[in-house]
C-alpha positions as a printed Julia matrix, in Angstrom:
913×3 Matrix{Float64}:
 134.95   89.28   80.23
 137.51   88.24   77.57
 136.45   86.23   74.54
 137.79   82.64   74.4
 140.54   81.98   71.92
 139.56   80.51   68.59
 140.59   76.81   68.58
 141.48   77.06   64.91
 144.23   79.48   65.79
 145.65   77.41   68.62
 145.96   74.34   66.46
 147.39   75.96   63.38
 150.75   76.95   64.9
 152.5    77.48   61.62
 149.67   79.01   59.7
 149.65   82.48   61.37
 149.45   85.12   58.68
 152.13   87.64   59.52
 151.0    89.92   56.72
 147.47   90.11   58.08
 148.85   90.93   61.52
 150.97   93.71   60.09
 148.03   94.97   58.04
 145.81   95.1    61.1
 148.56   96.85   63.03
 148.71   99.62   60.41
 144.96   99.86   60.34
 144.82  100.14   64.13
 147.35  102.96   64.12
 145.16  104.99   61.8
 141.92  104.26   63.58
 143.37  105.15   66.96
 143.85  108.68   65.72
 140.32  109.01   64.41
 137.28  110.27   66.32
 135.01  107.27   66.29
 131.53  106.97   67.78
 130.98  104.62   70.69
 129.6   101.83   68.54
 132.61  101.95   66.19
 134.99  101.95   69.15
 133.32   98.91   70.69
 133.65   96.99   67.4
 137.33   97.95   67.18
 137.93   96.82   70.77
 136.47   93.4    69.92
 138.72   93.08   66.84
 141.84   94.08   68.82
 140.95   91.53   71.47
 140.63   88.82   68.8
 144.04   89.74   67.37
 145.61   89.68   70.84
 144.25   86.19   71.5
 145.49   85.0    68.07
 149.05   86.23   68.57
 149.06   85.31   72.28
 148.07   81.69   71.56
 150.7    81.37   68.88
 153.29   83.01   71.12
 152.58   80.8    74.1
 151.9    77.46   72.47
 154.24   77.38   69.47
 157.52   75.66   70.21
 159.19   77.12   67.19
 161.87   79.69   68.09
 161.42   81.33   64.72
 161.6    85.12   64.84
 159.32   87.39   62.96
 161.59   90.4    62.71
 159.3    92.08   60.18
 156.79   92.66   63.06
 159.19   94.84   65.05
 158.6    98.05   63.07
 154.81   97.97   63.03
 154.72   96.94   66.7
 157.06   99.75   67.73
 155.04  102.3    65.74
 151.82  101.15   67.36
 153.37  101.39   70.81
 154.57  104.93   70.15
 151.16  105.98   68.87
 149.59  104.7    72.1
 152.15  106.56   74.21
 151.6   109.76   72.21
 147.83  109.61   72.62
 148.08  108.91   76.36
 150.39  111.88   76.81
 147.6   114.08   75.56
 144.83  115.18   77.88
 142.82  112.0    78.27
 140.24  113.42   80.68
 137.73  113.59   77.85
 138.29  109.96   76.8
 135.32  107.69   77.18
 135.72  104.39   79.04
 135.61  102.57   75.67
 138.41  104.73   74.24
 140.56  104.1    77.32
 139.96  100.38   77.02
 140.92  100.5    73.34
 144.24  102.19   74.19
 145.02   99.53   76.82
 144.22   96.73   74.37
 146.3    98.46   71.69
 149.26   98.47   74.08
 148.78   94.82   74.86
 148.57   94.07   71.12
 151.73   96.07   70.37
 153.56   94.25   73.18
 152.62   90.73   72.0
 153.66   91.39   68.4
 156.94   92.92   69.65
 157.46   89.83   71.79
 156.75   87.69   68.77
 159.16   89.77   66.69
 162.01   89.22   69.18
 161.34   85.54   69.7
 164.42   83.33   69.52
 167.02   81.48   71.53
 169.79   84.02   71.01
 168.14   87.15   72.41
 170.54   89.85   73.45
 170.35   91.4    76.96
 169.29   94.72   75.44
 166.37   93.08   73.7
 165.3    91.32   76.86
 165.51   94.5    78.94
 163.46   96.32   76.36
 160.77   93.63   76.34
 160.68   93.49   80.14
 160.25   97.24   80.32
 157.38   97.03   77.84
 155.84   94.18   79.8
 156.05   96.17   83.05
 154.45   99.23   81.47
 151.77   97.17   79.77
 151.01   95.32   82.99
 150.66   98.57   84.89
 148.18   99.85   82.28
 146.19   96.64   82.45
 146.0    96.7    86.24
 144.94  100.33   86.2
 142.19   99.53   83.66
 141.04   96.41   85.52
 142.09   94.07   82.7
 143.57   91.57   85.1
 143.81   88.6    82.68
 145.93   90.54   80.23
 147.93   91.96   83.17
 148.71   88.45   84.36
 149.75   87.4    80.84
 152.14   90.29   80.23
 153.6    90.09   83.75
 154.22   86.42   83.19
 156.21   87.38   80.09
 158.07   89.93   82.21
 158.98   87.12   84.63
 160.22   85.02   81.69
 162.43   87.85   80.46
 163.72   88.44   83.97
 164.57   84.76   84.28
 166.58   84.89   81.07
 168.39   87.97   82.3
 169.31   86.27   85.57
 171.51   83.86   83.6
 173.25   86.76   81.9
 173.97   88.92   84.99
 177.69   88.13   84.98
 177.97   89.46   81.45
 175.87   92.58   82.04
 177.49   95.97   82.53
 176.73   97.89   85.75
 174.05  100.09   84.24
 172.13   97.22   82.69
 172.46   95.22   85.9
 170.84   98.08   87.88
 168.09   98.27   85.31
 167.54   94.57   85.61
 167.16   94.86   89.41
 164.85   97.81   89.11
 162.65   95.96   86.65
 162.56   92.97   88.94
 161.39   95.21   91.8
 158.77   96.75   89.52
 157.62   93.29   88.56
 157.09   92.25   92.17
 155.31   95.53   92.91
 152.89   94.94   90.06
 152.4    91.28   90.95
 151.54   92.31   94.51
 149.09   94.88   93.21
 147.6    92.31   90.82
 147.14   89.8    93.64
 145.42   92.5    95.71
 143.11   93.33   92.8
 142.29   89.64   92.5
 141.47   89.62   96.22
 144.29   87.19   96.89
 146.09   88.84   99.78
 147.81   85.59  100.67
 149.56   85.65   97.3
 150.34   89.34   97.74
 151.78   88.6   101.17
 153.94   85.79   99.76
 155.22   87.99   96.95
 156.04   90.76   99.44
 158.04   88.33  101.62
 159.81   87.0    98.55
 160.59   90.54   97.48
 162.05   91.32  100.9
 164.21   88.21  100.8
 165.63   89.33   97.48
 166.25   92.88   98.69
 164.99   94.07   95.33
 163.79   97.48   96.49
 167.06   99.34   96.8
 166.18  101.76   93.97
 164.32  104.83   95.35
 161.98  105.07   92.37
 161.04  101.45   92.78
 160.65  101.99   96.48
 158.25  104.87   95.83
 156.18  102.73   93.49
 156.14   99.86   95.97
 155.15  102.18   98.82
 152.38  103.67   96.69
 150.99  100.21   95.86
 151.19   99.05   99.46
 149.53  102.34  100.53
 146.61  101.65   98.19
 146.25   98.17   99.65
 146.23   99.59  103.17
 143.62  102.24  102.28
 141.39   99.63  100.68
 141.55   97.46  103.78
 140.77  100.49  105.94
 137.65  101.18  103.9
 136.69   97.56  104.39
 137.11   98.0   108.18
 139.86   95.37  108.28
 142.0    97.49  110.56
 144.61   94.88  111.62
 145.52   94.03  108.01
 145.31   97.7   107.06
 147.87   98.56  109.76
 150.11   95.72  108.55
 150.19   96.85  104.91
 150.44  100.53  105.8
 153.38   99.7   108.06
 154.99   97.93  105.1
 154.31  100.95  102.88
 155.92  103.27  105.43
 158.96  100.96  105.78
 159.32  100.73  102.0
 159.65  104.47  101.6
 161.25  105.31  104.91
 164.45  103.28  104.26
 165.28  105.59  101.38
 167.44  108.65  101.76
 164.97  111.54  102.18
 167.12  113.8   100.05
 166.74  111.47   97.09
 162.98  111.25   97.34
 160.86  113.37   95.01
 158.4   115.93   96.33
 155.55  113.57   95.52
 157.33  110.81   97.46
 157.71  113.02  100.52
 154.02  113.86  100.38
 153.28  110.15   99.94
 155.35  109.42  103.04
 153.28  111.87  105.07
 150.04  110.48  103.67
 151.16  106.96  104.6
 152.06  108.15  108.09
 148.65  109.76  108.48
 146.85  106.62  107.32
 149.06  104.45  109.51
 148.33  106.48  112.64
 144.61  106.27  111.92
 144.81  102.52  111.38
 146.6   102.13  114.72
 143.89  104.18  116.4
 141.16  102.24  114.63
 142.46   99.06  116.24
 140.97  100.34  119.46
 143.64   98.75  121.59
 146.11  100.18  124.06
 148.96   98.81  122.0
 147.59  100.41  118.86
 147.14  103.74  120.64
 150.72  103.58  121.89
 152.04  102.8   118.4
 150.1   105.76  117.06
 151.52  107.96  119.82
 155.06  106.85  119.05
 154.66  107.37  115.33
 153.22  110.84  115.79
 156.04  111.8   118.13
 158.54  110.55  115.56
 157.17  112.53  112.61
 156.51  115.52  114.89
 160.18  115.65  115.76
 160.99  115.49  112.07
 158.45  117.94  110.62
 157.57  120.2   113.57
 154.36  122.23  113.15
 153.55  120.99  109.7
 149.79  120.93  109.27
 149.49  117.2   108.67
 151.52  116.52  111.81
 149.33  118.79  113.88
 146.24  117.12  112.46
 147.62  113.72  113.43
 148.32  114.97  116.92
 144.73  116.29  117.15
 143.37  113.0   115.88
 145.46  111.14  118.42
 144.15  113.35  121.23
 140.56  113.06  120.06
 140.76  109.25  120.07
 141.85  109.16  123.69
 139.2   107.93  126.17
 136.71  110.6   127.19
 137.65  110.35  130.87
 141.29  111.17  130.14
 140.77  113.62  127.26
 143.56  116.2   127.35
 141.73  119.45  126.65
 144.82  121.47  127.37
 146.91  119.41  124.99
 144.27  119.68  122.27
 144.16  123.44  122.8
 147.96  123.71  122.6
 147.99  121.93  119.25
 145.22  124.21  118.0
 147.19  127.27  119.11
 150.22  125.98  117.2
 147.99  125.45  114.2
 146.51  128.95  114.47
 149.97  130.52  114.63
 151.65  128.43  111.92
 149.22  127.88  109.09
 148.59  130.25  106.21
 145.06  131.53  106.43
 142.86  130.39  103.55
 139.34  129.11  103.05
 140.39  125.51  103.67
 142.6   126.3   106.67
 139.86  128.51  108.13
 137.35  125.69  107.85
 139.85  123.27  109.33
 140.53  125.35  112.43
 136.83  126.05  112.92
 136.11  122.33  112.67
 138.57  121.45  115.42
 137.44  124.32  117.62
 133.94  122.9   117.4
 135.25  119.5   118.47
 137.09  121.03  121.42
 133.92  122.92  122.38
 132.18  119.59  122.99
 134.84  118.72  125.57
 135.87  122.05  127.06
 133.74  125.06  126.08
 135.77  127.67  127.95
 139.08  126.61  126.4
 137.48  126.36  122.95
 136.16  129.89  123.38
 139.61  131.23  124.24
 141.13  129.51  121.19
 138.47  130.95  118.92
 139.01  134.41  120.46
 142.71  134.12  119.67
 141.96  132.93  116.15
 139.59  135.84  115.55
 141.92  138.46  117.01
 145.29  137.32  115.64
 144.43  135.76  112.29
 140.92  136.56  111.04
 140.45  140.24  111.83
 143.77  141.27  110.2
 142.54  139.79  106.91
 139.46  142.08  106.91
 137.72  139.23  105.1
 134.13  139.75  106.15
 132.78  136.25  105.43
 135.37  134.7   107.77
 134.76  137.32  110.43
 130.99  136.81  110.27
 131.21  133.03  110.49
 133.72  133.12  113.33
 131.82  135.69  115.38
 128.51  133.88  114.9
 130.2   130.64  116.0
 131.69  132.41  119.01
 128.21  133.61  119.95
 126.75  130.15  119.45
 129.42  128.64  121.71
 128.8   131.25  124.39
 125.02  130.79  124.31
 125.0   127.0   124.16
 126.48  126.31  127.56
 125.6   127.24  131.12
 125.48  130.95  131.89
 128.27  132.63  133.8
 129.66  136.13  134.11
 132.92  134.97  132.56
 131.21  133.67  129.42
 129.23  136.88  128.96
 132.31  139.01  129.57
 134.44  137.01  127.14
 131.8   137.34  124.42
 131.59  141.07  125.04
 135.38  141.27  124.76
 135.19  139.5   121.41
 132.74  142.13  120.2
 135.12  144.8   121.51
 137.89  143.39  119.32
 135.6   143.26  116.31
 134.46  146.84  116.87
 138.03  148.08  117.28
 139.65  146.22  114.38
 137.05  145.57  111.69
 136.95  148.33  109.11
 133.42  147.52  107.95
 130.73  146.87  110.53
 129.15  143.45  110.74
 126.3   143.23  108.19
 122.67  142.97  109.2
 122.4   139.25  108.37
 125.26  138.32  110.69
 124.0   140.61  113.44
 120.54  139.08  113.15
 121.97  135.57  113.54
 123.96  136.7   116.59
 121.01  138.39  118.23
 118.75  135.42  117.63
 121.22  133.29  119.61
 121.55  135.88  122.37
 117.79  136.37  122.54
 117.35  132.69  123.32
 119.57  133.21  126.37
 117.63  136.34  127.28
 114.37  134.41  127.16
 115.79  131.47  129.09
 117.26  133.58  131.9
 114.07  135.67  132.07
 111.95  132.54  132.37
 114.16  131.32  135.22
 113.85  134.65  137.0
 117.53  135.5   136.55
 117.05  139.23  136.06
 120.71  140.15  136.42
 121.78  137.64  133.78
 118.93  138.76  131.54
 120.16  142.35  131.71
 123.76  141.33  131.03
 122.76  139.37  127.92
 120.68  142.34  126.76
 123.65  144.66  127.14
 125.77  142.27  125.07
 123.07  142.21  122.39
 123.2   146.03  122.28
 126.99  146.14  121.77
 128.15  148.79  119.26
 129.59  146.03  117.06
 125.99  144.9   116.49
 124.73  148.32  115.49
 123.13  146.99  112.3
 120.58  144.96  114.23
 117.72  147.06  112.9
 115.25  149.21  114.84
 112.86  146.35  115.58
 115.52  144.21  117.3
 116.98  147.18  119.15
 113.53  148.08  120.46
 112.87  144.48  121.46
 116.06  144.3   123.55
 115.5   147.72  125.11
 111.98  146.65  126.12
 113.39  143.58  127.82
 115.78  145.81  129.8
 112.85  148.05  130.69
 110.85  145.01  131.81
 113.73  143.87  134.04
 114.01  147.32  135.6
 110.27  147.32  136.31
 110.48  143.83  137.73
 113.19  144.95  140.13
 111.27  148.19  140.79
 114.29  150.2   139.68
 112.17  153.09  138.42
 115.01  155.56  137.8
 116.77  153.05  135.58
 113.51  152.26  133.83
 113.02  155.95  133.04
 116.54  156.21  131.62
 116.0   153.15  129.43
 112.72  154.55  128.15
 114.33  157.88  127.31
 117.21  156.18  125.51
 114.88  154.41  123.08
 114.27  155.85  119.64
 111.1   157.8   118.97
 109.73  155.08  116.71
 110.39  152.43  119.37
 108.61  154.5   122.01
 105.54  154.64  119.77
 105.21  150.87  119.52
 102.26  149.44  121.51
 104.42  147.16  123.65
 106.72  150.02  124.62
 103.78  152.28  125.46
 102.33  149.51  127.61
 105.6   149.25  129.58
 105.64  153.02  129.9
 102.11  152.78  131.34
 103.34  150.28  133.93
 106.15  152.69  134.79
 103.65  155.52  135.16
 101.56  153.41  137.54
 104.61  152.62  139.67
 105.55  156.3   139.78
 101.99  157.43  140.47
 102.12  159.64  137.39
  98.48  159.62  136.31
  99.02  162.22  133.6
 101.63  160.02  131.95
  99.4   156.97  132.43
  96.53  158.76  130.72
  98.74  159.73  127.77
  99.94  156.15  127.48
  96.37  154.84  127.37
  95.51  157.28  124.62
  98.62  156.32  122.64
  97.97  152.59  123.05
  94.43  152.98  121.81
  95.64  154.88  118.74
  98.65  152.64  118.07
  96.69  149.38  118.08
  93.2   150.15  116.8
  92.34  146.51  116.11
  93.98  144.89  119.12
  92.63  145.19  122.65
  95.18  142.99  124.41
  97.36  145.89  125.58
  94.4   147.86  126.94
  93.19  144.75  128.73
  96.65  144.33  130.25
  96.57  147.99  131.31
  93.28  147.36  133.1
  94.75  144.42  134.97
  97.89  146.35  135.92
  95.91  149.32  137.18
  93.73  147.1   139.35
  96.8   145.28  140.62
  98.29  148.66  141.54
  94.97  149.49  143.26
  94.71  152.69  141.24
  90.99  152.86  140.58
  91.1   156.06  138.55
  93.65  154.61  136.12
  91.71  151.36  136.01
  88.52  153.23  135.16
  90.23  155.17  132.39
  91.79  152.02  130.95
  88.43  150.29  131.02
  86.82  153.23  129.25
  89.34  152.94  126.42
  88.8   149.2   126.33
  85.06  149.69  126.05
  85.58  152.08  123.17
  87.78  149.48  121.49
  85.15  146.78  121.89
  82.21  149.01  121.1
  81.66  147.74  117.57
  83.44  144.39  117.72
  83.37  142.47  120.95
  86.37  140.09  121.05
  85.62  136.6   122.19
  87.81  136.95  125.29
  86.15  140.2   126.45
  82.49  140.46  127.46
  81.28  144.03  126.86
  78.57  144.1   129.58
  81.14  142.84  132.06
  83.42  145.76  131.21
  80.63  148.22  131.86
  79.81  146.55  135.17
  83.44  146.7   136.31
  83.69  150.4   135.46
  80.47  151.2   137.29
  81.53  149.24  140.36
  84.93  150.94  140.42
  83.39  154.38  140.1
  80.82  153.61  142.78
  83.52  152.28  145.04
  85.65  155.34  144.41
  82.77  157.65  145.29
  82.15  155.69  148.47
  85.85  155.81  149.38
  86.01  159.56  148.9
  83.14  160.25  151.27
  82.27  163.94  151.09
  84.49  164.31  148.03
  82.04  162.17  146.13
  80.61  165.36  144.65
  83.64  165.44  142.41
  82.13  166.63  139.15
  84.51  164.71  136.9
  83.82  161.38  138.55
  80.06  161.94  138.46
  80.34  163.01  134.82
  82.27  159.83  134.01
  79.62  157.72  135.7
  76.89  159.35  133.66
  78.87  158.84  130.47
  79.31  155.15  131.27
  75.56  154.62  131.71
  74.91  156.55  128.52
  77.47  154.31  126.81
  75.57  151.31  128.15
  72.39  152.65  126.56
  74.13  153.16  123.23
  75.62  149.67  123.37
  72.25  148.09  124.21
  70.62  149.88  121.31
  73.22  148.45  118.93
  72.2   144.96  120.07
  75.72  143.4   119.99
  76.01  139.63  119.73
  78.71  137.05  120.3
  80.25  134.75  117.69
  77.3   132.32  118.04
  74.8   135.09  117.45
  73.59  135.28  121.06
  72.67  138.62  122.59
  75.25  140.11  124.95
  72.75  142.26  126.83
  70.31  139.63  128.0
  67.48  140.41  130.45
  69.73  139.73  133.44
  72.21  142.32  132.16
  69.41  144.84  131.55
  68.14  144.26  135.11
  71.57  144.96  136.57
  72.15  148.19  134.68
  68.58  149.41  135.13
  68.5   148.85  138.9
  71.97  150.29  139.44
  71.21  153.39  137.41
  68.01  154.0   139.4
  69.55  153.27  142.8
  72.65  155.32  142.08
  70.58  158.29  140.97
  68.23  158.0   143.94
  71.11  157.65  146.41
  72.92  160.73  145.15
  69.88  162.86  144.37
  70.79  165.43  147.05
  74.53  165.23  146.31
  74.98  165.25  142.58
  74.4   168.31  140.43
  70.85  168.18  139.03
  71.98  167.89  135.45
  73.93  164.68  136.24
  70.97  163.26  138.13
  68.83  163.97  135.09
  71.22  161.97  132.91
  71.37  158.95  135.2
  67.53  158.69  135.46
  67.19  159.24  131.73
  69.63  156.35  131.18
  67.47  154.22  133.43
  64.4   155.05  131.3
  66.33  154.29  128.1
  67.36  150.89  129.45
  63.76  150.12  130.44
  62.69  150.84  126.88
  65.08  148.12  125.59
  63.49  145.21  127.45
  62.07  142.55  125.14
  58.32  142.14  124.83
  58.21  138.61  126.22
  59.12  139.46  129.82
  56.85  138.32  132.66
  53.94  140.39  133.96
  55.65  140.86  137.31
  58.78  142.23  135.67
  56.69  144.42  133.39
  54.78  145.88  136.37
  58.0   146.56  138.25
  59.49  148.31  135.26
  56.32  150.37  134.84
  56.5   151.64  138.43
  60.22  152.37  138.1
  59.52  154.23  134.87
  56.83  156.42  136.55
  59.14  157.21  139.47
  61.87  158.21  137.0
  59.44  160.47  135.1
  58.28  162.06  138.33
  61.83  162.69  139.56
  62.9   164.02  136.21
  59.94  166.38  136.0
  60.54  167.77  139.5
  64.25  168.31  138.79
  63.51  169.99  135.47
  61.02  172.44  136.98
  63.6   173.38  139.59
  66.24  173.89  136.94
  63.92  175.91  134.71
  62.93  178.23  137.55
  66.56  179.14  138.21
  67.72  179.26  134.58
  68.57  182.69  133.14
  69.09  181.5   129.6
  65.65  181.6   127.98
  66.47  178.96  125.38
  67.71  176.54  128.01
  64.77  177.35  130.22
  62.27  176.63  127.49
  64.08  173.37  126.69
  63.84  172.32  130.32
  60.13  173.13  130.37
  59.59  171.16  127.21
  61.4   168.12  128.59
  59.45  168.41  131.82
  56.11  168.41  129.91
  57.2   165.27  128.06
  57.93  163.48  131.31
  54.6   164.65  132.77
  52.83  163.34  129.72
  54.67  160.01  129.91
  53.82  159.72  133.61
  50.16  160.41  132.85
  50.04  157.81  130.05
  51.85  155.18  132.13
  49.51  155.77  135.08
  46.44  155.6   132.89
  47.52  152.2   131.63
  48.21  150.88  135.15
  45.22  152.24  137.13
  43.25  149.01  136.93
  46.17  146.95  138.26
  47.16  149.15  141.19
  46.03  148.82  144.77
  44.28  151.77  146.39
  47.31  153.02  148.28
  49.54  153.0   145.22
  46.8   154.48  143.06
  46.23  157.37  145.46
  49.92  158.02  145.79
  50.49  158.11  142.05
  47.41  160.27  141.44
  48.71  162.76  143.99
  52.0   162.81  142.15
  50.14  163.42  138.91
  48.33  166.4   140.45
  51.66  167.85  141.49
  52.94  167.36  137.99
  49.89  169.03  136.46
  50.56  172.09  138.61
  54.05  172.05  137.22
  52.6   171.74  133.73
  50.47  174.88  134.26
  53.47  176.74  135.53
  55.29  175.73  132.43
  52.77  177.47  130.18
  52.75  180.54  132.28
  56.46  180.71  132.2
  56.54  179.97  128.5
  54.08  182.76  127.81
  56.14  185.1   129.89
  59.26  184.09  127.98
  57.55  184.71  124.66
  56.29  188.1   125.72
  59.76  189.12  126.89
  61.4   187.93  123.74
  62.37  190.4   121.05
  62.12  190.33  117.27
  59.63  187.46  117.09
  57.66  187.29  113.82
  54.02  188.17  114.2
  52.68  184.86  113.0
  54.94  182.96  115.41
  54.06  185.21  118.27
  50.32  184.95  117.54
  50.23  181.15  117.1
  52.5   180.47  120.06
  50.71  182.65  122.56
  47.32  181.4   121.38
  48.33  177.78  121.93
  49.76  178.62  125.34
  46.53  180.35  126.38
  44.45  177.43  125.14
  46.61  174.95  127.16
  46.43  177.12  130.26
  42.65  177.37  129.93
  42.32  173.6   129.56
  44.53  172.98  132.58
  43.3   175.63  135.01
  39.64  176.05  133.81
  39.99  179.69  134.85
  37.08  182.29  134.67
  36.29  184.9   132.05
  38.09  187.6   133.94
  41.42  185.81  133.79
  40.79  184.84  130.19
  40.2   188.51  129.34
  43.51  189.4   130.97
  45.35  186.81  128.87
  43.62  188.13  125.72
  44.59  191.67  126.67
  48.25  190.5   126.92
  47.97  188.71  123.6
  46.52  191.8   121.93
  49.16  194.1   123.33
  51.9   191.72  122.24
  50.67  191.45  118.65
  49.38  194.99  118.11
  52.65  196.17  116.57
  53.01  193.12  114.29
  51.42  192.42  110.94
  47.81  193.85  110.8
  46.0   190.56  110.3
  47.16  189.0   113.58
  45.93  191.62  116.07
  42.74  191.93  113.95
  42.1   188.19  114.39
  42.58  188.55  118.13
  40.13  191.46  118.2
  37.61  189.33  116.33
  38.06  186.58  118.98
  37.58  189.17  121.73
  34.35  190.48  120.18
  33.02  186.97  119.81
  33.89  186.17  123.45
  32.27  189.34  124.78
  29.06  188.62  122.84
  28.94  185.03  124.12
  29.44  186.03  127.73
  27.17  189.11  127.73
  24.05  187.23  128.76
  25.81  184.65  130.96
  26.2   184.69  134.67
  29.87  185.51  134.33
  30.2   188.21  131.69
  33.46  189.82  130.81
  34.27  192.45  133.45
  33.2   195.97  132.33
  36.65  197.43  132.84
  38.11  194.8   130.48
  35.35  195.49  127.87
  36.03  199.22  128.19
  39.78  198.64  127.69
  39.21  196.46  124.62
  36.76  199.04  123.1
  38.93  202.09  123.69
  42.07  200.26  122.54
  40.33  199.16  119.33
  38.99  202.68  118.66
  42.34  204.33  119.34
  44.12  201.83  117.06
  41.51  202.61  114.34
  42.23  206.33  114.71
  45.98  205.59  114.41
  45.35  203.68  111.21
  43.16  206.56  109.94
  46.1   208.88  110.51
  48.3   206.82  108.2
  45.57  206.56  105.55
  44.79  202.88  106.25
  41.12  203.6   105.83
  39.92  200.03  105.35
  41.72  198.74  108.43
  40.71  201.83  110.37
  37.02  201.22  109.55
  37.31  197.55  110.77
  38.92  198.47  114.07
  36.43  201.26  114.75
  33.58  198.87  113.92
  34.93  196.34  116.48
  35.24  199.15  119.02
  31.6   200.16  118.57
  30.54  196.49  118.89
  32.41  196.14  122.19
  31.04  199.48  123.45
  27.55  198.21  122.77
  28.05  195.36  125.27
  29.66  197.61  127.87
  27.36  197.78  130.85
  27.43  201.57  131.38
  24.04  202.53  130.04
  25.37  203.24  126.55
  27.59  206.15  127.46
  30.74  204.66  125.95
  28.94  203.64  122.79
  27.53  207.17  122.31
  30.9   208.76  122.88
  32.6   206.52  120.32
  29.81  207.14  117.8
  30.24  210.88  118.26
  33.91  210.62  117.6
  33.39  208.29  114.63
  31.57  211.1   112.83
  34.73  213.15  112.75
  36.53  210.39  110.76
  36.17  211.1   107.03
  37.04  207.78  105.29
  37.25  207.55  101.59
  34.13  205.92  100.31
């Protein structure tokens, strides 16, 4: 806000100090050319404003016509300094510096006006002052100093009034200048009134200006049109569309009446800008009349400028503002085609065309797509400018995937990719391809969800276009899998095989691809391929069971029990050490067992299939292993509860019992052994009834196992295996005996008798075991003496305890033991001979002595062995053996004949003393 004038100055008309004014003028010239800080500039602005008010008050209120010619020089110099500074680059000027320059101009003008004051001013002086007033007023309006603008323009009006009285004396040139200045004055007064928000005054001034026909000069007309254009734009921003159209129409009329050839380039551009704003203001009226005026104006400038960009833009704007129900898509497309053909391609023009194609896409997608195809083919691809190509092709894809599917849309998009592939030197980069395939994949998903398999396949083929080769292996595999899924869905197995073969090796190794290959194998009945797929899935996703679970479901859906069993086996392995929440491990085992049982039942006499029986045994053994691990769920609860143990235990027993005559004995052994292992895992807090039932089932299992093992051992040629079978059989007999002993008091008579009979049978088997074991040991070769001695001795002791046989049979066993050990280390057969002597002595006086023939054999064998030792100079050993021989001969019941004979022969042996 301006400072009020000092009253002391307004009252002292004749006391103005011209020297001080001149001094300040010189000072201001210097300080304008200095670099002052903001604070210094603000102080200087205040001082200049004070000086302006001082001179202005004196100039306006003093009635004295006295001239102050001495002010002319300093005022002119100050004006020139201001002009010189403004001609420099003022973009770096601060707002305070700009304000100072405006005030300096105002100050220079008022002192020049004061210098030329008088009643006999010449026309040249008046023209000069009016020019300065016009220029100063324009600066003030531009800077928003409206009070000063009004003051200087008022002076311009005064000078113009004086010149009006001198027009008859003015030469032609000065007369034209006078008219031009008058036009400039009205232009600025209109602008000032607009700035003061007094449009009524501006309207009055415009009408007055038109009455005076003061705008014949083209430069003045340009300035007037520019000012009126600014008024119209301001009203448009304020949404006052009727007034905006009125002032813009005036702006267009002001410049349009001029000869176009005389207008500057800036004026021609201004004319187009006014036309553009005018058309928009007509359209913004929202009336039929306004739309028609806009149509007429566009047609007029279109006939004048043809396919100039601004004209085409106006035509597009006109078309876009038409009511939706009568929107001319074809007309909009024609204008866009003209624009595509005529404009020079650049970043701005590219963005412009893309913008309008997007707008057309909202109204007519198919036509917009064809325009964009033309733009890509004819203008963008020839530039080889990748950023434009990428943006345009991505937009083309977006447009194609946004609207309803049709074969035409898919084909047109594919054709676009054909053009890109044929004409683009560098392939589309991965980022652009990814954006394109994301859009296409949405269509693939949507059509797949709706069951549109044919459309799904077509979109997949578009996504695999050669122009999109940089999609990356993951995306390529994803699309190929969708094609494979479609082929499987339509049961087109040959096509599915071709798709699978066309995939890269890395893609075929991905779990999802292997799963689809498994489905294909099921459809084709290729169990070998299905088995390979299951193995690959298990290896490819070690921590994820979802694919194996899906394989199980697919195999059951295909009613292929063998494949289902194999898939379940892999799934069980996957869940063996970490049971996922969605999969219950016992349930998996149950399903496998049921499937295998069902398969055996379905096959009838083929149920002896060794592989299937082997698998069943492995499953039950896997159940045992799993139970022993005691797996638990996420809440810590046991998975194999008593109910689960009951199911597996009963089914193992029943399955083994049912197939006892069918299965190979070794497999039957395994199934009953699994049953026993499961029984051993029952908790200790089960009921007495359950415990008794389990005890009986356990004894039956031991009995069956023992009988099968004796049969196997009898027919086994491999001694090691045979002995192992015998050993296992003895363990089962022992377990049966212990179990029966603990249950005798709880059994009824019938059950007790039955089980005791079974135990007797088993004990017979146990005796046979030792006989067979002894026979095996005797037939074995290269057995160390100590092992042979200790083993056979234990066997004989067990046989004696089991059979309670007589001395005769015992002597036979001892004879075998002696013969077996006689060639081993000396101490072992000597120990046996000592046992024999002790036995013969003990039995000599009993009712059942050792048979004489056995005593004779022992005595002669001992004596002969002593003689053999004598022959090799083993005198000490020889003496011991001969001594044992004489002892045995003494107890031989032959009247002493044998003893005498051996004594006679002993004499011939000359041992070293």
